[in-house]
C-alpha positions as MATLAB code, in Angstrom:
seq = 'XXXXXXXXXXXXXXXXXXXXXXXXXXXXXXXXXXXXXXXXXXXXXXXXXXXXXXXXXXXXXXXXXXXXXXXXXXXXXXXXXXXXXXXXXXXXXXXXXXXXXXXXXXXXXXXXXXXXXXXXXXXXXXXXXXXXXXXXXXXXXXXXXXXXXXXXXXXXXXXXXXXXXXXXXXXXXXXXXXXXXXXXXXXXXXXXXXXXXXXXXXXXXXXXXXXXXXXXXXXXXXXXXXXXXXXXXXXXXXXXXXXXXXXXXXXXXXXXXXXXXXXXXXXXXXXXXXXXXXXXXXXXXXXXXXXXXXXXXXXXXXXXXXXXXXXXXXXXXXXXXXXXXXXXXXXXXXXXXXXXXXXXXXXXXXXXXXXXXXXXXXXXXXXXXXXXXXXXXXXXXXXXXXXXXXXXXXXXXXXXXXXXXXXXXXXXXXXXXXXXXXXXXXXXXXXXXXXXXXXXXXXXXXXXXXXXXXXXXXXXXXXXXXXXXXXXXXXXXXXX';
ca = [
       4.416    0.487   32.403;
       3.617   -0.583   28.579;
       1.638    2.156   27.619;
       2.090    4.390   30.151;
       3.849    6.888   28.278;
       7.218    6.934   27.002;
       8.341    3.660   24.988;
      12.011    4.517   26.334;
      10.950    3.012   29.611;
      12.044   -0.356   28.325;
      15.908   -0.873   27.895;
      16.882   -1.989   24.410;
      18.105   -5.487   26.187;
      14.451   -5.766   27.332;
      12.872   -4.994   24.226;
      15.248   -7.577   22.387;
      14.215  -10.020   24.917;
      10.684   -9.939   24.250;
       8.828  -12.381   21.728;
       6.822  -11.473   18.907;
       3.192  -11.030   19.835;
       1.347  -12.979   17.044;
      -2.360  -11.831   16.015;
      -5.017  -14.147   17.020;
      -6.486  -16.694   14.492;
      -9.529  -18.471   13.988;
      -8.948  -22.284   14.210;
      -7.657  -24.088   10.970;
     -10.246  -26.636   10.247;
     -13.188  -24.556   11.710;
     -12.486  -21.270    9.159;
     -11.946  -23.719    6.224;
     -15.920  -23.968    6.702;
     -16.584  -20.305    5.910;
     -15.572  -17.371    4.933;
     -15.195  -14.998    8.016;
     -12.021  -13.438    8.279;
      -9.113  -15.528    9.630;
      -7.050  -13.183   11.584;
      -9.186  -11.712   14.474;
      -7.085   -8.522   15.153;
      -4.917   -7.485   18.130;
      -6.833   -5.917   21.318;
      -5.207   -2.650   22.542;
      -3.167   -4.391   25.113;
      -1.422   -7.006   22.410;
      -1.058   -3.984   20.224;
       0.894   -1.818   22.936;
       2.581   -5.307   23.615;
       4.058   -5.760   20.121;
       4.776   -2.142   19.602;
       6.853   -1.845   22.731;
       9.457   -4.458   21.148;
      10.476   -1.749   18.667;
      14.161   -0.624   19.165;
      13.635    2.986   18.138;
      16.349    2.812   15.638;
      18.237    6.285   14.769;
      17.884    5.107   11.173;
      14.792    2.938   10.387;
      15.276    0.371    7.797;
      11.726   -0.386    7.861;
      10.887    2.865    6.440;
      13.111    2.180    3.082;
      11.374   -1.174    2.985;
       7.913    0.640    2.776;
       6.906    1.440   -0.920;
       4.760    4.444    0.057;
       7.140    5.605    2.816;
       5.117    5.473    5.948;
       6.895    6.817    8.952;
       6.770    3.592   10.619;
       9.082    4.280   13.635;
       6.645    7.501   14.564;
       3.315    5.355   14.265;
       4.801    2.560   16.115;
       6.041    4.995   18.782;
       2.614    6.124   18.938;
       0.877    2.546   19.605;
       3.429    2.079   22.230;
       2.363    5.055   24.413;
      -1.168    4.031   23.936;
      -1.979    7.105   21.583;
      -3.629    5.212   18.809;
      -5.543    8.100   17.137;
      -2.272    9.894   16.616;
      -0.590    6.318   15.207;
      -3.539    6.241   12.702;
      -2.895    9.647   11.274;
       0.600    9.046   11.076;
      -0.045    5.892    8.877;
      -2.815    7.804    6.618;
      -0.524   10.769    6.177;
       1.388    8.129    3.320;
      -0.957    5.070    3.284;
      -4.420    5.728    1.688;
      -5.108    2.307    2.101;
      -3.957    1.189    5.637;
      -6.631   -1.428    6.442;
      -6.004   -3.190    3.246;
      -2.436   -2.962    3.169;
      -2.318   -4.285    6.860;
      -4.058   -7.196    5.879;
      -2.581   -8.290    2.184;
       0.845   -6.661    2.029;
       4.063   -9.278    1.791;
       5.529   -7.546    5.011;
       8.064   -9.978    5.348;
       9.903   -9.010    2.237;
       9.346   -5.247    2.894;
       9.216   -3.026    5.787;
       9.653   -5.996    8.358;
      12.206   -7.548    6.136;
      13.984   -4.799    6.613;
      13.687   -4.501   10.356;
      16.776   -5.176   12.509;
      15.074   -7.837   14.533;
      14.438   -9.698   11.491;
      18.133  -11.041   11.738;
      16.589  -13.055   14.892;
      13.496  -14.061   12.930;
      11.339  -11.816   15.261;
      10.718   -8.713   13.163;
       8.193   -6.019   14.920;
       4.576   -6.766   13.854;
       4.428   -3.606   11.242;
       1.340   -5.107    9.167;
      -0.670   -6.442   12.057;
       0.050   -2.939   13.651;
      -1.068   -1.049   10.756;
      -4.191   -2.951   10.395;
      -5.272   -2.443   14.024;
      -4.503    1.275   14.081;
      -6.459    1.491   10.630;
      -9.289   -0.433   12.280;
      -9.399    1.638   15.404;
      -9.898    4.693   13.180;
     -12.182    3.171   10.673;
     -15.341    4.981   12.046;
     -13.497    8.227   13.166;
     -11.831    8.528    9.173;
     -15.552    8.416    7.814;
     -17.304   10.993   10.299;
     -14.736   13.581   11.172;
     -15.309   16.792    9.569;
     -12.294   17.284    6.670;
     -10.675   20.448    6.342;
     -11.079   22.153    3.169;
      -8.349   22.125    0.237;
      -8.141   25.250   -1.972;
      -9.221   23.899   -5.346;
      -6.481   24.048   -8.177;
      -8.909   24.292  -11.154;
      -7.866   21.143  -12.593;
      -9.194   17.699  -12.972;
      -7.842   14.547  -13.496;
      -9.111   11.292  -14.853;
      -8.005    8.039  -13.401;
      -8.533    4.670  -15.014;
      -8.762    1.836  -12.925;
      -9.916    1.632   -8.888;
      -7.405   -0.854   -7.836;
      -4.598    0.427   -5.621;
      -2.632    2.178   -7.742;
      -5.593    4.282   -8.945;
      -6.965    4.736   -5.375;
      -3.737    5.919   -4.015;
      -3.121    8.392   -6.684;
      -6.491    9.564   -6.428;
      -6.295   10.316   -2.687;
      -3.167   12.103   -2.873;
      -4.463   14.270   -5.953;
      -7.699   15.048   -4.059;
      -5.690   16.095   -1.200;
      -3.728   18.417   -3.527;
      -6.980   20.356   -4.634;
      -7.513   18.659   -7.877;
     -10.891   17.505   -8.961;
     -10.349   13.759   -9.379;
     -12.921   11.267  -11.088;
     -11.986    7.523  -11.372;
     -13.234    5.201  -13.879;
     -14.011    1.744  -13.327;
     -14.897   -1.007  -15.618;
     -16.937   -3.061  -12.918;
     -20.006   -2.421  -11.159;
     -18.092   -1.962   -7.587;
     -14.846   -0.039   -6.920;
     -11.762   -1.605   -5.439;
     -10.179   -3.454   -8.605;
      -8.184   -6.541   -7.551;
      -8.986   -5.628   -4.063;
     -12.857   -6.888   -4.298;
     -12.647   -8.976   -7.280;
      -9.172  -11.006   -6.554;
      -8.772  -11.211   -2.858;
     -11.201  -13.591   -0.910;
     -13.377  -12.191    2.105;
     -11.667  -14.259    4.498;
      -8.576  -12.494    3.844;
      -9.955   -8.969    3.159;
     -13.725   -8.348    3.990;
     -15.356   -6.035    1.418;
     -16.519   -3.733    4.240;
     -13.023   -2.796    4.623;
     -12.047   -1.988    0.958;
     -15.642   -0.433    1.142;
     -14.830    1.882    3.960;
     -11.547    2.879    2.637;
     -13.349    3.835   -0.825;
     -15.925    5.900    1.230;
     -12.852    7.810    3.144;
     -11.699    8.882   -0.648;
     -15.007    9.883   -1.610;
     -15.382   12.263    1.515;
     -12.393   13.897    0.187;
     -13.990   14.651   -2.961;
     -13.013   11.796   -5.501;
     -15.794   10.721   -7.601;
     -16.653    7.355   -8.909;
     -18.035    6.253  -12.441;
     -18.760    2.508  -12.348;
     -19.265    0.306  -15.281;
     -16.926    2.550  -17.515;
     -14.410    0.038  -19.243;
     -12.042    2.993  -20.800;
     -10.833    1.667  -24.032;
     -14.300    0.499  -25.646;
     -16.994    3.090  -25.686;
     -14.725    5.740  -24.656;
     -10.968    6.048  -24.944;
      -8.110    7.770  -23.451;
      -8.396   10.782  -25.907;
     -11.825   11.340  -24.773;
     -10.786   11.347  -21.022;
      -8.250   14.286  -22.219;
     -11.074   16.026  -23.607;
     -12.473   16.590  -20.190;
      -9.670   15.995  -17.654;
      -6.275   18.104  -17.765;
      -4.519   14.869  -17.168;
      -5.145   10.924  -16.928;
      -3.551    8.569  -15.072;
      -3.785    4.902  -16.127;
      -3.683    2.208  -13.328;
      -5.792   -0.780  -14.894;
      -3.298   -3.345  -13.811;
      -3.003   -6.827  -15.131;
      -6.345   -8.796  -15.242;
      -5.829  -10.434  -18.001;
      -5.267  -14.552  -17.192;
      -2.537  -16.616  -18.453;
      -3.343  -20.463  -19.439;
      -1.156  -23.023  -19.724;
      -1.767  -23.777  -23.618;
      -2.333  -27.512  -23.114;
      -4.793  -29.892  -24.591;
      -8.057  -30.067  -22.886;
      -8.256  -26.876  -21.378;
     -11.524  -26.125  -22.859;
     -13.146  -28.760  -20.957;
     -15.887  -28.045  -18.495;
     -14.417  -27.728  -14.805;
     -11.096  -25.947  -16.096;
     -11.067  -22.301  -14.611;
      -8.607  -19.587  -14.826;
      -8.259  -18.162  -11.259;
      -9.318  -14.623  -12.433;
     -12.733  -16.019  -13.518;
     -13.418  -18.255  -10.348;
     -12.411  -15.808   -7.758;
     -14.159  -12.570   -9.639;
     -17.381  -15.049   -9.416;
     -16.885  -15.603   -5.879;
     -15.321  -12.514   -4.559;
     -17.552   -9.543   -6.428;
     -20.532  -11.639   -7.555;
     -21.427  -13.658   -4.888;
     -21.032  -17.077   -6.591;
     -20.797  -18.567   -3.201;
     -24.450  -18.300   -2.433;
     -26.816  -20.528   -3.527;
     -29.017  -18.323   -5.165;
     -26.378  -16.734   -7.202;
     -27.202  -15.604  -10.706;
     -23.496  -16.254  -11.720;
     -22.882  -19.617  -10.280;
     -19.472  -21.099  -10.210;
     -19.725  -24.974  -10.936;
     -20.827  -27.270   -7.666;
     -17.600  -28.008   -5.856;
     -19.333  -29.715   -3.080;
     -17.484  -33.352   -2.735;
     -15.076  -32.934   -5.263;
     -11.533  -33.157   -6.192;
     -10.043  -29.583   -6.470;
      -6.517  -28.983   -8.219;
      -5.099  -25.266   -8.726;
      -2.158  -25.136  -10.719;
       0.422  -22.414   -9.318;
       2.182  -21.246   -6.278;
       1.453  -17.695   -5.892;
      -0.990  -15.882   -3.601;
      -3.966  -16.196   -6.016;
      -3.329  -19.964   -6.184;
      -3.578  -19.849   -2.202;
      -6.739  -17.964   -2.748;
      -8.133  -19.952   -5.277;
      -7.128  -23.302   -3.213;
      -8.599  -21.859   -0.081;
     -11.791  -20.550   -1.607;
     -12.268  -24.032   -3.122;
     -12.419  -25.856    0.262;
     -14.768  -23.188    1.930;
     -17.026  -23.998   -1.482;
     -17.116  -27.824   -0.091;
     -14.474  -29.340   -2.093;
     -13.704  -32.884   -0.556;
      -9.753  -32.439   -1.708;
      -8.158  -29.596   -2.769;
      -4.409  -29.732   -3.440;
      -1.906  -27.085   -5.045;
       0.314  -28.671   -7.885;
       3.369  -26.723   -8.206;
       6.285  -27.078  -10.930;
       9.236  -26.493   -8.501;
       9.407  -27.061   -4.664;
       8.356  -25.159   -1.528;
      11.209  -23.209   -1.559;
      10.503  -21.630   -4.432;
       6.817  -20.465   -4.251;
       6.191  -17.050   -4.575;
       2.929  -17.065   -1.966;
       3.463  -15.502    1.502;
       4.810  -17.856    4.042;
       1.646  -17.116    6.132;
      -0.915  -17.844    3.283;
       1.072  -21.286    2.787;
       0.864  -21.829    6.437;
      -2.862  -21.076    6.711;
      -3.607  -23.284    3.792;
      -1.942  -26.668    5.341;
      -3.768  -25.771    8.670;
      -6.777  -25.578    6.798;
      -6.322  -28.922    5.192;
      -4.934  -28.307    1.558;
      -2.467  -30.609    0.286;
       0.775  -29.600   -1.850;
       2.335  -31.636   -4.554;
       5.794  -30.482   -5.813;
       7.860  -30.513   -9.013;
       4.795  -31.609  -11.398;
       2.939  -29.541  -13.709;
      -0.083  -30.411  -16.077;
       0.518  -31.636  -19.830;
      -3.021  -32.483  -20.421;
      -6.617  -32.628  -19.208;
      -9.166  -35.247  -20.316;
     -13.042  -35.256  -20.248;
     -16.138  -37.054  -21.494;
     -18.710  -35.033  -23.211;
     -16.853  -31.934  -22.555;
     -16.339  -32.386  -18.817;
     -12.847  -32.703  -17.006;
     -12.266  -35.996  -15.188;
      -8.496  -36.312  -15.654;
      -5.299  -34.348  -15.941;
      -2.048  -35.780  -16.892;
       1.156  -34.579  -14.807;
       4.177  -34.385  -16.201;
       7.118  -34.957  -13.158;
       9.893  -32.567  -13.043;
      13.116  -31.745  -11.702;
      15.181  -28.562  -10.833;
      18.139  -27.506  -13.129;
      20.325  -24.964  -11.236;
      21.008  -21.757  -13.474;
      23.621  -19.118  -11.982;
      21.988  -15.794  -10.822;
      18.258  -17.135  -11.065;
      15.709  -19.360   -9.645;
      16.142  -22.884  -10.211;
      14.700  -23.977  -13.572;
      12.340  -26.849  -14.156;
      12.821  -29.480  -16.816;
      10.949  -32.355  -17.407;
      11.782  -35.768  -16.451;
      11.423  -37.777  -19.421;
       8.764  -40.598  -19.378;
       7.744  -39.772  -15.443;
       4.015  -38.825  -16.228;
       0.880  -39.778  -13.996;
      -2.670  -39.616  -14.782;
      -4.634  -38.100  -11.719;
      -8.615  -38.022  -11.459;
      -9.746  -34.527  -11.150;
     -13.314  -32.701  -11.340;
     -12.249  -29.250  -11.125;
      -8.955  -27.517  -12.001;
      -8.182  -23.790  -11.435;
      -5.297  -22.364  -13.155;
      -3.378  -19.823  -11.315;
      -0.052  -19.318  -13.401;
      -0.205  -15.390  -13.864;
      -1.642  -12.365  -15.430;
      -0.928  -10.257  -18.672;
      -2.182   -6.374  -19.094;
      -5.692   -5.890  -20.582;
      -5.187   -5.110  -24.042;
      -8.099   -2.702  -24.296;
      -5.744    0.674  -24.113;
      -3.096   -0.914  -26.771;
      -5.001    0.901  -29.738;
      -4.544    4.316  -27.788;
      -2.542    6.776  -30.187;
       0.662    7.665  -28.953;
       0.402    5.390  -25.811;
       3.694    2.896  -26.382;
       3.140   -0.279  -25.334;
       6.073   -2.864  -24.395;
       6.456   -6.486  -26.197;
       4.967   -7.635  -22.855;
       1.730   -5.643  -23.768;
       2.519   -3.274  -20.448;
       2.614    0.426  -21.050;
       5.976    1.958  -21.404;
       6.149    4.785  -18.589;
       8.889    6.696  -16.225;
       9.210    4.597  -13.148;
      10.074    7.841  -11.205;
       7.271   10.039  -12.879;
       4.578    7.524  -14.430;
       5.037    9.876  -17.591;
       4.093    8.228  -20.655;
       5.271    9.514  -24.302;
       1.711   10.578  -24.743;
       1.295   14.182  -23.311;
      -0.876   14.313  -20.204;
      -1.010   10.645  -19.885;
       0.511    8.831  -16.800;
       0.517    5.166  -15.783;
       1.983    3.188  -13.042;
       1.019   -0.193  -11.521;
       0.689   -3.731  -12.805;
      -0.112   -2.287  -16.355;
       3.698   -1.009  -16.261;
       5.223   -3.511  -14.192;
       3.548   -6.471  -14.939;
       2.007   -8.491  -11.921;
       3.296   -6.894   -8.468;
       1.785   -6.565   -5.283;
      -0.757   -4.193   -3.912;
       1.796   -1.659   -1.969;
       4.132   -1.497   -5.085;
       0.846   -0.493   -6.942;
       0.167    2.059   -4.452;
       3.700    3.291   -4.571;
       3.551    3.791   -8.273;
       0.503    5.708   -7.702;
       1.771    8.205   -4.838;
       4.835    9.042   -7.527;
       2.510    9.508  -10.190;
       0.234   11.750   -8.387;
       3.304   13.793   -7.375;
       4.577   14.278  -11.024;
       0.791   14.769  -12.183;
       0.339   17.548   -9.345;
       3.752   18.825  -10.705;
       2.610   18.808  -14.347;
      -0.568   20.459  -13.588;
       1.008   23.410  -12.196;
       4.072   24.034  -14.501;
       3.297   22.095  -17.646;
       6.529   20.704  -17.839;
       6.925   17.413  -19.765;
       9.659   14.951  -19.708;
       8.218   11.722  -21.408;
      10.303    8.379  -20.579;
      13.589    7.807  -22.850;
      13.051    5.511  -25.756;
];
C-alpha cells in the first residue's frame, strides 16, 4: 500500500509504468483576473503517489543536478513512506528556502532534467514535492525550539537579502557566526519580493522563510543601500567578513528611439511597483499607468517577460502579447510559465523586434517592429538578423521591456574590489573570494542574471569559505 512504510513494496517495473502526478491548478481564464496562486499544491495522497514513482537509483543523478545539493532521494523516500516531517528536515539541511525553490526553480533543466525518468519525459516532480514538504513544515519551522549553537565570536555582514544573501546568512548562522543582512529596500527578499509576482510566489511564503532565518539569529537592516551612505569598508570596520549578494537589478533597454515615452516601462520598474509597492491596488501611492482596456506588449522571452505579461493581464489589459526576436524553441522561459501564459490568454509574436516607438504629446501610441530570421551559428544559439525592408507598425498603449538586467554599479568604486568589463564583481566561483581581503561575493552580481537556485548555491559555497576563513585567516584571492 502506498505510504504504508517502505517504498520498495512497488517493483521497479510498477513504478516505471506510473504516470506523473501533476499538481492541481486554478483554471486559466479565471486565474488571469486575480493574483491568487496558480498552482494549488499536492494533497497528502497526491504527494505520496508521485513520490512512489521514484526508482531509488543507487547513484541519484538528480542530486548532481541540484545546485545546493539537496539529498533528493532521501526526502522523496520519506514522502513515499508518509513521513513528511522527516522529508522536510532532509530538505532543510541543504536548502534554506525550500518553499521558494519548489515554486520558482527551473527544475526541468536541473534536478528533474537529470532524473532517469526524464528520458521518458516523465521525471519525478521534485519541485512540487519540495514545495509540498516545505509548506507542510512551515508552521513547525516557525514555532519549534532551535538548538543553541555555540557562538564563534565572529560576525559577518551580508549585503543583499535575495537568494544568495539569504542562503549564505542561513549557513553562517548555523555555524555560530553573528550575521547582519543589509537590504536597500524596505522589505527583505530581494528579487523574490520585487521581481516575482504574487500568483507565482506569495509574499507570505517569502516572509515565512525570512522569519525562519531570524529565529536562527540572523538580523536584518532595511533601507540600507551599501555603496551610498555606507560602503563595504565601513562594514569591514564592524564585521570580520562581508558577503556581497546584491544581484543584478539594473534594467537593460533596447536603446531605440522613443523609449522615453510615457507608457514604456522596464520590467524591473513595472514588477517592483506591483509586487513590492502594491501598485495593483486602487489606492496605491505609487500606481502604474492604468492598464484597464489597454493593448500591452512585453518585449523578451524569459521568465521576467512571462511575469510581466501575465501581470498586465491581471491589471485588466484588453490584449497582452509577448514579442520575441527568436522562435519559441529558443525562449529561455520555463515551459510551465509559457503554458500558463497561453492558458491565460497571452498572445505570442515571434521573429520580431522593436526598432522605434512613436507618441503624441509624450504618450506612446505605436511601435515599429522589424521582422527577423534566424541564422544558424555553429555551437551557439541561432542568431536573429533583420529582414531588409520588412517592418510593420503596431498600435500599442503600453510596452514593458524585459530583455535582461545588468549589475547595479553602486559598489563599483569600492577600493580593492575588482570589476569585470560586464560590471560584475570578480570572485572565485568555488569560494566566493574577491581580491579584497575579507570580502566575498556570489550570485548574479558575479555571474550576471541567472536563477534563484544557482544564486543560493553560490551563497552556500561562499558561506563555507567564509567559515573557513574566520577560523584560519587563510586568504586565496582569485587568479587574475
